C-alpha positions as CSV (number, residue, x, y, z in Angstrom):
1,M,58.3,109.9,137.2
2,N,57.9,110.4,141.0
3,D,56.2,107.0,141.2
4,L,59.0,105.4,139.3
5,F,61.6,107.0,141.6
6,Q,59.7,105.9,144.7
7,Q,59.6,102.3,143.4
8,V,63.3,102.2,142.7
9,Q,64.0,103.9,146.0
10,Q,61.9,101.3,147.9
11,Y,63.6,98.4,146.0
12,V,67.1,99.8,146.9
13,N,66.3,100.6,150.5
14,S,64.8,97.2,151.1
15,A,67.7,95.3,149.6
16,P,70.3,93.8,152.1
17,D,73.1,95.1,149.8
18,K,72.1,98.5,148.5
19,L,75.1,98.9,146.1
20,A,74.4,95.5,144.6
21,A,70.8,96.5,144.1
22,I,71.8,99.7,142.3
23,E,74.2,97.7,140.1
24,K,71.2,95.3,139.1
25,I,69.1,98.4,138.2
26,R,71.9,99.9,136.1
27,T,72.5,96.5,134.4
28,V,68.9,96.4,133.3
29,L,69.1,100.0,132.0
30,H,72.3,99.2,130.1
31,E,70.8,96.2,128.4
32,L,67.8,98.3,127.3
33,H,69.9,101.1,125.9
34,A,70.6,101.6,122.2
35,N,74.3,101.9,122.9
36,T,74.7,98.7,124.9
37,A,77.7,97.8,122.7
38,Q,79.6,100.8,123.9
39,P,81.7,100.0,127.1
40,V,81.3,103.6,128.4
41,D,77.4,103.0,128.6
42,F,78.0,100.9,131.7
43,V,80.5,102.1,134.3
44,Y,81.1,99.5,137.1
45,W,82.1,100.6,140.6
46,V,84.7,98.0,141.4
47,P,86.3,97.4,144.9
48,I,89.9,98.6,144.6
49,G,91.1,95.1,145.8
50,L,89.7,93.5,142.7
51,I,91.7,95.8,140.4
52,E,95.2,94.9,139.2
53,A,97.7,96.7,137.0
54,N,98.9,95.0,133.8
55,D,102.5,94.2,133.3
56,Y,103.1,95.9,129.9
57,N,101.9,99.6,130.1
58,P,104.7,101.8,128.5
59,N,103.2,105.0,129.8
60,N,105.1,107.1,132.3
61,I,104.1,110.0,134.4
62,A,106.2,112.6,136.2
63,K,105.8,113.3,139.9
64,I,104.4,116.7,139.3
65,E,101.9,115.4,136.8
66,L,100.8,112.7,139.3
67,S,100.3,115.5,141.9
68,L,98.2,117.4,139.4
69,L,96.1,114.3,138.6
70,Y,95.4,113.9,142.3
71,K,94.3,117.6,142.5
72,S,92.1,117.1,139.5
73,I,90.4,114.1,141.0
74,E,90.2,115.7,144.4
75,H,88.4,118.8,143.1
76,D,86.4,117.4,140.2
77,G,86.0,113.7,141.1
78,F,86.5,110.9,138.6
79,T,85.5,112.2,135.2
80,Q,87.0,109.2,133.4
81,P,86.7,105.5,134.3
82,I,89.5,102.9,134.2
83,V,89.5,100.7,131.1
84,A,90.0,97.0,132.0
85,I,89.3,93.4,131.1
86,F,88.0,90.9,133.6
87,D,90.2,87.9,134.2
88,P,88.0,85.0,135.2
89,E,90.9,82.9,136.5
90,K,92.2,85.6,138.8
91,K,88.7,87.0,139.3
92,K,90.2,90.5,139.0
93,Y,89.9,93.4,136.6
94,I,93.2,94.0,134.8
95,I,93.9,97.6,133.8
96,V,94.2,98.3,130.1
97,D,94.2,102.1,130.5
98,G,94.0,104.3,133.6
99,F,96.8,102.9,135.8
100,H,97.6,106.4,137.1
101,R,94.1,107.0,138.2
102,Y,94.2,103.7,140.0
103,F,97.6,104.6,141.5
104,V,96.4,107.9,142.8
105,M,93.4,106.2,144.4
106,I,95.5,103.7,146.3
107,S,98.0,106.4,147.3
108,Y,95.6,108.9,148.8
109,P,93.3,107.5,151.5
110,N,91.0,110.5,151.3
111,L,90.1,109.6,147.7
112,L,89.7,106.0,148.7
113,E,87.3,106.9,151.5
114,R,85.4,109.4,149.4
115,C,84.7,106.7,146.8
116,H,83.9,104.1,149.4
117,G,86.9,102.0,148.2
118,L,85.3,101.7,144.7
119,L,86.9,102.7,141.4
120,P,84.9,103.5,138.2
121,V,85.7,100.8,135.5
122,V,84.5,100.1,132.0
123,V,85.1,96.6,130.7
124,I,86.3,95.5,127.3
125,N,86.8,91.8,126.2
126,K,89.9,91.4,124.1
127,P,92.8,89.0,123.7
128,I,96.3,90.1,124.8
129,N,97.5,91.7,121.6
130,D,94.3,93.7,121.2
131,R,94.6,94.7,124.9
132,M,98.2,95.9,124.2
133,A,97.1,97.8,121.2
134,S,94.3,99.5,123.2
135,T,96.8,100.6,125.8
136,I,99.1,102.1,123.2
137,R,96.3,103.8,121.4
138,H,95.1,105.4,124.6
139,N,98.6,106.5,125.5
140,R,99.4,107.8,121.9
141,A,96.1,109.7,121.8
142,R,97.1,111.6,124.9
143,G,100.6,112.2,123.4
144,K,102.2,110.4,126.3
145,H,104.1,107.1,126.0
146,S,107.5,105.7,126.7
147,V,109.3,104.9,123.4
148,Q,111.3,102.1,124.9
149,G,108.2,100.7,126.7
150,M,106.1,100.9,123.5
151,S,109.0,99.2,121.6
152,N,109.0,96.3,124.0
153,L,105.2,96.1,123.6
154,V,105.4,96.0,119.8
155,F,108.1,93.4,120.0
156,Q,105.7,91.1,122.0
157,M,102.9,91.8,119.5
158,L,105.2,90.8,116.6
159,D,106.3,87.8,118.5
160,N,102.7,86.8,119.2
161,G,102.0,86.7,115.4
162,W,100.8,90.1,114.3
163,D,102.4,91.2,111.0
164,D,103.6,94.7,110.1
165,A,100.5,95.8,108.4
166,K,98.2,94.8,111.3
167,I,100.4,96.6,113.8
168,C,100.6,99.8,111.8
169,N,96.9,99.8,111.1
170,E,95.9,99.1,114.7
171,L,98.4,101.4,116.3
172,G,98.3,104.3,113.8
173,M,101.9,103.9,113.0
174,E,103.8,104.5,109.8
175,A,105.9,101.8,108.2
176,E,109.1,103.7,108.9
177,E,108.2,104.2,112.5
178,L,107.7,100.4,112.9
179,L,111.0,99.8,111.2
180,R,112.8,102.0,113.7
181,I,111.1,100.1,116.6
182,K,112.2,96.8,115.1
183,H,115.8,98.0,115.2
184,I,115.4,99.4,118.7
185,T,114.1,96.0,120.0
186,G,116.5,93.9,117.9
187,F,113.5,92.2,116.3
188,S,114.8,93.1,112.8
189,K,118.0,91.1,113.5
190,L,115.9,88.0,114.0
191,F,114.7,88.3,110.4
192,A,117.8,89.8,108.8
193,D,117.5,87.5,105.8
194,R,114.0,88.8,104.8
195,D,113.5,91.9,102.7
196,Y,111.5,94.7,104.3
197,N,108.2,95.2,102.4
198,R,107.2,98.8,101.8
199,A,104.6,97.9,99.2
200,W,101.6,97.9,101.5
201,M,99.9,101.0,102.9
202,T,98.6,101.7,106.4
203,K,94.9,102.4,107.0
204,R,95.7,106.0,107.5
205,Q,97.6,106.3,104.2
206,I,94.7,104.6,102.4
207,E,92.2,107.1,103.9
208,I,94.4,110.1,102.9
209,K,94.7,108.8,99.4
210,R,90.9,108.2,99.2
211,D,90.2,111.7,100.5
212,F,92.6,113.2,98.0
213,A,91.1,111.4,95.1
214,A,87.6,112.5,96.2
215,K,88.6,116.1,96.2
216,K,90.1,115.8,92.8
217,V,86.7,114.5,91.5
218,E,84.9,117.4,93.1
């Protein structure tokens, strides 16, 4: 083990760009790992200037919570990376989840200096509707999201071609909740001549029904 450490150390120390050399080593380890398909297995350290907020995140955070987030990062460091996609045209990482961690970093020079201007990022590769769904899932899982902001997001997803069943399944929503959002955004008015279909079930409803049936058999 000591020999291996010394070899790695020698490689890094002799490289003109030590951070780039470390990234190469971590890339090789990631490719060899059994969980290479999991984004969290490879956390990139990305220069803050190459990271950009998305224009659709419905999550809001109060000033006091932002201050607490700063305190958390100041005392404990970054325990969660930013989730992003890489835009090859912009050559930037677009945030899917973690805007507030990014915002805290750019707002507090001491954090920026401590992390050498780098932010931890995991990368996913998804089209726009799937990225929006990922953002909503992250927000809802934490119990924090703006209803109006999420409504606007769902409107865009419907407008982009996702049907009711796919949206409910991907976002963990009930049909009635989606119906309310349609009314909030005015999307339902665009299709006032169509009957609302309650015949299909969401993925969660199917799982509950299956589990209930299994218990009856037992």
